[in-house]
Structures are given as C-alpha cells and as structure tokens.
C-alpha positions as CSV (number, residue, x, y, z in Angstrom):
1,X,151.0,-92.8,-54.5
2,X,152.1,-95.1,-51.6
3,X,149.9,-95.5,-48.6
4,X,150.5,-93.1,-45.7
5,X,149.2,-95.6,-43.2
6,X,148.9,-99.4,-43.4
7,X,147.3,-101.3,-40.5
8,X,147.3,-105.1,-40.6
9,X,145.5,-107.4,-38.1
10,X,146.0,-104.9,-35.3
11,X,145.0,-106.0,-31.8
12,X,145.4,-104.0,-28.5
13,X,144.5,-105.2,-25.0
14,X,144.5,-103.5,-21.6
15,X,144.5,-105.7,-18.5
16,X,143.6,-108.6,-20.7
17,X,140.5,-106.7,-21.9
18,X,140.3,-106.4,-25.7
19,X,140.2,-102.8,-26.9
20,X,141.0,-103.2,-30.6
21,X,140.7,-106.4,-32.6
22,X,141.4,-107.4,-36.2
23,X,141.8,-103.8,-37.4
24,X,143.0,-103.9,-41.0
25,X,142.9,-100.8,-43.3
26,X,145.0,-98.5,-45.5
27,X,145.0,-94.8,-45.9
28,X,146.0,-93.0,-49.0
29,X,147.1,-89.3,-49.6
30,X,144.0,-87.1,-49.7
31,X,141.9,-89.1,-47.3
32,X,140.1,-87.1,-44.6
33,X,138.8,-89.7,-42.1
34,X,136.1,-89.2,-39.5
35,X,136.8,-91.6,-36.7
36,X,133.5,-92.4,-34.9
37,X,132.7,-94.5,-31.8
38,X,131.1,-94.3,-28.4
39,X,133.0,-93.4,-25.3
40,X,135.4,-96.2,-24.6
41,X,135.2,-97.7,-28.1
42,X,139.0,-97.4,-28.5
43,X,139.3,-94.3,-30.6
44,X,142.2,-92.8,-28.6
45,X,143.9,-96.2,-28.3
46,X,143.7,-96.6,-32.1
47,X,145.2,-93.1,-32.7
48,X,147.9,-93.6,-30.2
49,X,148.8,-97.0,-31.7
50,X,148.9,-95.5,-35.2
51,X,151.4,-92.9,-34.0
52,X,153.6,-95.4,-32.4
53,X,153.0,-94.4,-28.8
54,X,152.2,-98.0,-27.9
55,X,153.0,-101.5,-29.3
56,X,150.3,-103.7,-30.7
57,X,149.8,-107.1,-29.0
58,X,149.3,-108.5,-32.5
59,X,149.6,-107.1,-36.0
60,X,151.4,-104.0,-37.1
61,X,151.0,-100.3,-38.1
62,X,153.2,-98.7,-40.8
63,X,153.6,-95.0,-41.4
64,X,155.2,-94.0,-44.7
65,X,156.2,-97.6,-45.2
66,X,158.0,-97.9,-41.8
67,X,156.8,-99.5,-38.6
68,X,155.2,-96.8,-36.5
69,X,157.4,-97.6,-33.6
70,X,160.6,-97.3,-35.8
71,X,159.9,-94.0,-37.6
72,X,162.9,-91.6,-37.7
73,X,163.1,-87.9,-37.2
74,X,162.3,-87.2,-40.9
75,X,159.0,-89.1,-40.7
76,X,158.1,-87.5,-37.3
77,X,158.5,-84.1,-38.9
78,X,155.7,-85.1,-41.4
79,X,153.2,-85.7,-38.5
80,X,150.9,-83.3,-36.7
81,X,149.1,-84.4,-33.6
82,X,146.5,-82.7,-31.3
83,X,145.8,-84.9,-28.3
84,X,142.8,-84.6,-26.0
85,X,145.0,-83.2,-23.3
86,X,147.6,-80.7,-24.6
87,X,151.3,-81.2,-23.8
88,X,152.3,-77.6,-23.9
89,X,155.3,-76.3,-21.8
90,X,153.6,-74.2,-19.1
91,X,156.7,-72.3,-18.2
92,X,157.0,-70.7,-21.7
93,X,155.0,-67.9,-23.2
94,X,152.9,-68.8,-26.2
95,X,155.4,-66.9,-28.5
96,X,158.4,-68.7,-27.0
97,X,156.7,-72.1,-27.5
98,X,155.9,-71.3,-31.1
99,X,159.5,-70.2,-31.8
100,X,160.9,-73.3,-30.1
101,X,158.7,-75.6,-32.1
102,X,159.5,-73.8,-35.4
103,X,163.2,-74.4,-35.0
104,X,162.7,-78.1,-35.3
105,X,160.3,-77.9,-38.3
106,X,161.9,-77.3,-41.7
107,X,158.5,-76.7,-43.4
108,X,157.2,-74.2,-40.7
109,X,154.8,-71.7,-42.3
110,X,155.3,-68.5,-40.3
111,X,152.7,-66.6,-42.3
112,X,150.1,-69.1,-41.5
113,X,151.1,-69.1,-37.8
114,X,150.9,-65.3,-37.6
115,X,147.5,-65.3,-39.3
116,X,146.0,-68.0,-37.0
117,X,147.4,-66.3,-33.9
118,X,145.9,-63.0,-34.9
119,X,142.4,-64.4,-35.9
120,X,142.3,-66.7,-32.8
121,X,143.5,-63.9,-30.5
122,X,146.3,-65.8,-29.0
123,X,148.0,-63.7,-26.2
124,X,151.5,-64.4,-27.4
125,X,153.3,-62.8,-24.5
126,X,151.2,-64.6,-21.9
127,X,152.6,-67.6,-20.0
128,X,151.0,-70.8,-21.2
129,X,150.1,-71.8,-17.6
130,X,147.9,-68.7,-17.5
131,X,146.0,-69.3,-20.8
132,X,142.4,-70.4,-20.7
133,X,141.5,-74.0,-21.8
134,X,140.3,-72.7,-25.2
135,X,143.4,-70.6,-25.8
136,X,145.6,-73.7,-25.0
137,X,143.6,-75.8,-27.4
138,X,144.0,-73.2,-30.2
139,X,147.7,-73.0,-29.6
140,X,148.0,-76.8,-29.7
141,X,146.2,-76.8,-33.1
142,X,148.4,-74.0,-34.5
143,X,151.5,-76.1,-33.5
144,X,150.0,-79.1,-35.3
145,X,149.0,-77.2,-38.5
146,X,151.8,-74.8,-39.2
147,X,154.5,-77.2,-40.2
148,X,152.3,-78.5,-43.1
149,X,152.1,-82.1,-42.0
150,X,151.4,-85.0,-44.4
151,X,149.6,-86.8,-41.6
152,X,147.4,-84.8,-39.2
153,X,145.8,-86.7,-36.3
154,X,143.2,-84.8,-34.2
155,X,141.8,-86.4,-31.1
156,X,138.8,-84.3,-29.9
157,X,140.5,-81.0,-31.0
158,X,137.6,-78.6,-30.8
159,X,135.9,-79.5,-27.5
160,X,136.8,-76.2,-25.9
161,X,136.5,-73.9,-29.0
162,X,133.7,-71.5,-29.5
163,X,131.7,-71.7,-32.7
164,X,133.7,-69.0,-34.5
165,X,137.0,-70.6,-33.8
166,X,135.6,-74.0,-34.8
167,X,134.6,-72.7,-38.1
168,X,138.0,-71.1,-38.7
169,X,139.6,-74.4,-37.7
170,X,137.5,-76.4,-40.1
171,X,138.4,-73.9,-42.9
172,X,142.0,-74.7,-42.3
173,X,141.3,-78.4,-42.5
174,X,139.5,-78.0,-45.8
175,X,142.6,-76.1,-47.1
176,X,144.9,-78.9,-46.0
177,X,142.6,-81.5,-47.5
178,X,142.5,-79.7,-50.8
179,X,146.3,-80.2,-51.1
180,X,145.5,-83.9,-51.8
181,X,148.9,-84.9,-50.4
182,X,148.0,-85.0,-46.7
183,X,145.9,-87.3,-44.6
184,X,143.7,-86.1,-41.8
185,X,142.2,-88.4,-39.1
186,X,139.7,-86.5,-37.0
187,X,137.9,-87.8,-33.9
188,X,135.2,-85.6,-32.4
189,X,131.9,-85.8,-30.6
190,X,130.7,-82.9,-32.9
191,X,129.7,-85.2,-35.8
192,X,128.4,-82.3,-37.9
193,X,131.9,-80.8,-38.0
194,X,133.4,-84.0,-39.2
195,X,130.8,-84.4,-41.9
196,X,131.8,-81.1,-43.4
197,X,135.4,-82.1,-44.1
198,X,135.6,-85.9,-44.2
199,X,135.4,-88.1,-47.3
200,X,136.0,-91.3,-45.4
201,X,134.5,-92.8,-42.2
202,X,135.9,-95.3,-39.7
203,X,133.3,-96.5,-37.3
204,X,134.5,-98.4,-34.2
205,X,132.0,-100.8,-32.7
206,X,132.6,-103.9,-30.6
207,X,136.4,-103.4,-30.9
208,X,136.4,-103.5,-34.7
209,X,135.9,-101.3,-37.6
210,X,132.2,-101.9,-38.3
211,X,132.5,-99.5,-41.3
212,X,135.4,-98.2,-43.2
213,X,134.8,-96.5,-46.5
214,X,133.6,-93.4,-48.3
215,X,131.2,-91.1,-46.4
216,X,128.9,-90.8,-49.4
217,X,128.7,-94.6,-49.8
218,X,127.7,-94.9,-46.1
219,X,125.1,-92.2,-46.4
220,X,123.6,-94.0,-49.4
221,X,123.7,-97.4,-47.6
222,X,121.9,-96.5,-44.4
223,X,118.4,-95.0,-44.9
224,X,115.1,-94.6,-43.1
225,X,112.0,-95.9,-44.8
226,X,108.6,-94.4,-44.1
227,X,106.0,-97.0,-45.1
228,X,102.3,-96.4,-45.4
229,X,100.2,-99.5,-46.1
230,X,96.6,-99.9,-47.0
231,X,95.9,-102.1,-44.0
232,X,97.4,-102.3,-40.5
233,X,100.6,-104.4,-40.3
234,X,99.8,-107.8,-38.6
235,X,103.2,-107.9,-36.8
236,X,106.8,-106.9,-37.1
237,X,108.3,-106.6,-40.6
238,X,111.1,-108.8,-41.8
239,X,113.3,-106.9,-44.2
240,X,116.9,-107.6,-45.2
241,X,119.6,-105.7,-43.3
242,X,117.0,-104.1,-41.0
243,X,118.5,-102.1,-38.1
244,X,115.4,-100.8,-36.3
245,X,111.6,-100.6,-36.9
246,X,108.7,-98.8,-35.3
247,X,105.1,-99.8,-36.3
248,X,101.9,-97.9,-35.5
249,X,98.8,-99.3,-37.2
250,X,99.4,-99.1,-41.0
251,X,102.5,-96.9,-40.7
252,X,106.0,-98.2,-40.2
253,X,109.4,-96.4,-39.9
254,X,112.2,-98.8,-40.7
255,X,116.0,-98.1,-40.8
256,X,117.9,-100.4,-43.1
257,X,121.6,-100.9,-44.1
258,X,122.9,-101.8,-47.5
259,X,120.0,-100.1,-49.2
260,X,119.7,-100.1,-53.0
261,X,117.3,-97.7,-54.7
262,X,116.4,-100.5,-57.1
263,X,114.7,-102.3,-54.2
264,X,112.1,-99.6,-53.8
265,X,109.5,-100.7,-56.4
266,X,109.7,-104.4,-55.4
267,X,109.4,-103.7,-51.7
268,X,106.4,-101.3,-52.2
269,X,104.6,-104.0,-54.2
270,X,105.5,-106.7,-51.7
271,X,104.1,-104.6,-48.8
272,X,101.3,-103.1,-50.8
273,X,102.4,-99.7,-49.5
274,X,103.8,-96.3,-50.4
275,X,107.4,-95.9,-49.3
276,X,109.3,-92.7,-48.8
277,X,113.1,-93.0,-48.5
278,X,114.7,-90.6,-46.1
279,X,118.5,-89.9,-46.4
280,X,120.2,-89.5,-43.1
281,X,123.1,-87.3,-42.0
282,X,126.2,-88.8,-40.4
283,X,125.1,-88.2,-36.8
284,X,121.7,-90.0,-37.4
285,X,123.6,-92.9,-39.1
286,X,125.9,-93.2,-36.1
287,X,123.0,-93.3,-33.7
288,X,121.1,-95.9,-35.7
289,X,124.1,-98.2,-36.0
290,X,124.7,-98.0,-32.3
291,X,121.1,-98.4,-31.1
292,X,120.2,-101.4,-33.1
C-alpha cells in the first residue's frame, strides 16, 4: 500500500534557530509511532509541519501523496488531530459541538461517539467553557477518533486524563491500530502508555531523528550489561557503542547500543567476567540515550 506520510530532507527554523534538520522518513498504513524527545526537542513542530500548519524551510512533507500544505477537503477528512491545547468552541454545548463536527464527517461513527461519551461521563448539555480540563481533553479525543481517521496525530493527548480514562483511550487506539489501515503518531511524556500501543519509534535528539524504526528492534539494540570480573577493573572500560558505564571494584554496569547477543561469549572471555544482559523498557532506553 502507498505511504500515508513521506518526509524528505525536512528542515524547520525559528528566529534562525534550527528546530528540525534533515528529517527523512516514511510511514505506512498500520504504523503506530511513539514520538519521543525532551521538552523543546521539536516534537510539536514536527507534528504541526506534518499536518501542513507550517511551511518547511527546506524539504517537503507529503500526506496521501500530496504536499501537506496542498491537501484538499477529502484528505483533511481522513485526518484526526488532538493538539496540546484544544480548539473547542466554548460557546457551544458538548452535544452541539459533536453534532456540528459530525455534519462534516462522512464516516462519523455515532455508535462509537455515544459509547465514549457514556463511558467517559461527558456532560453533553454543559457548555464547553464550563467543562473541566479533563472533560475538554476527552471531548477533543472523541472528535478526533469518531470519524475513523486514516491518520491520527496525538500531541500529549492524555496529560489531564485519570488512569481509568487513559486505559480506555489506549484501548481505542489498539482497536484503531488493529485495523491495519490507519496510522497513529502519538507524543506523550507517559512513555509506558506509548509502549503499550506503538510498533515504531521516532526519537528526536539534536534536531534529528536519532532513531526511527521498530520498537522491538530498539529494545533489542539498547541493553544494560552487568559485569562481574575476577579482579577489580584497572580503569574505564572501552566497549563498542557504549553509552554509559559505572564501575565499582570488580563490578561494572554498562549500557550499550547496537548490541548483538552473539557478542556475549566473546566479551565475557575478553573481560574474564560473568555478564548478565538486562533488557530495558522504552522509558529506560529514552533516558539512557539522552543522558549519555
């Protein structure tokens, strides 16, 4: 199937400061992408550029084969977006807002809408300006989900949700991902949530995608080695692709990237040590890659 997103040599600047540089990637139907990066890394800038809200200084972004800034109404109806700050119409009630939005969406799923409103306890007759922050966030998510988008972009969508609502939200994402026709790009500081649904990872660091690829491959690549030698280590270790190390006498803890299990026996013989390989979760990997 054709790519949903194609990004080529993308660069964005703000006040002559580079925000994104040399971003090149493709996204196929069925990809669920966890977008990771520290505050200020450019995650929101990347998402907004993908959606055509801003022009690249260099390079281009294509959605469904069309430049993102040139997409027509038909393509826009295939996109769902939840920004950090909602853009709800405060003067309407929640129900009026849902009805208004549904009129412009030919694939609106009213059954799904009613189910989510009920389970998330949305006060439909209440004016949006009087909703709590969490209720507004739930409503924004419902608007993004219920027209069955082929591209769903979520920029910190669960920051104000309680644990029960977050779990329900993640369940809906899993259902969308199971369709295998949609793409989800999900940015959140709650990395454990992203790990539950993502099969791909984009890691922004130093203005570039320091990693783009399968989540499972990343988790196999970055590991922590617990090394116990017969004698105290004479000094720092020099291992290929080492990110961090901590040595205390004859015990060392080393984090490495591009790890291959086949290296274990050779490394143990070289160091005359016993080595235990610890697999890391996505949050630990993110921290290791940013603290090195």
